N, C-alpha and C positions, 0 to 999 in steps of 0.2 A: 850546401852540404854542412851538416852540423858538426861532424868530426872528420876533418880532412886527414888523409893518410900521408900527405906531403906537407911539411911546414912551409910557410911563406919564404923562409930563408933558403930552404933546400930548393924550392921552385926557382927562386931568383938565381941561385948558383947554377942550376941546370940551364936556365934561360941564357945567362951570360956565356956559359960554355957553348951553347948552340950558336949564339951570335958570332963567336970566334970561329967556330967550325964553318959556318956559312961564309965567312970572310975568306977562309982558306980554300974554298972550292969555287973555281971559276965557272960561272954559268949555272944554268938550271940543272936540277937533279931529277926532276920529273915527279916530285912528291910534294904537293901543296906549294909549289914555287910562287904562285901569285900571292897567296895569303902571307907568305913570309918575305916577300920582295923588299919591303921597307921596314920590316920588323926590327925593333931595337931592344927588345927584352924589357921594356918599361911596363908592359901590360900584356895580358893574353886575352883581353875581352873580345877582340875582333877575330880571334883565330877560329878556324872551322869547327863546327859542331854538327857535322853530318852523321850519317848512319855508321860509317866506318869508325869515326872518332868515338861516338857514343858506345859502340860495341866494344871497343878497346877499353874504354872507361869502365864499363860494366864488368868486363873480364878482370880488370885490376881490382875492382871493389870486391868481387867474389874471392879472389886470391887472398885479399886482406882479411875477409871474414873467415876464411878457412884457417889462416894463420892464427888469428885471434882465438878461434875455437880450439885449435890444437894446444895453444898455450894455456887456455883455461882448463882443458881436460888434463893436461900434464900437471898443472898446479893442483887440481882437485885430487889427482891420483897420489901426489906426494903428501897431501894434508890428511889423507884417510888413514 
């Protein structure tokens, strides 16, 4: 992706938060348990990239595009 919407620093912060949350929950939660069973937040390369994840990613990208378009339109309205 050429222009990520989440910085590496923000991703790492959220990943570290998730590791802490997982440690506080005893046992499986029923949502990608196997994929995250030994995950330590050092990387996300092996995490699931199935249809559900791809759909959520596309939804987030569309939201980001809409937000950027709204900002651009607002900026153009003020400069006119």
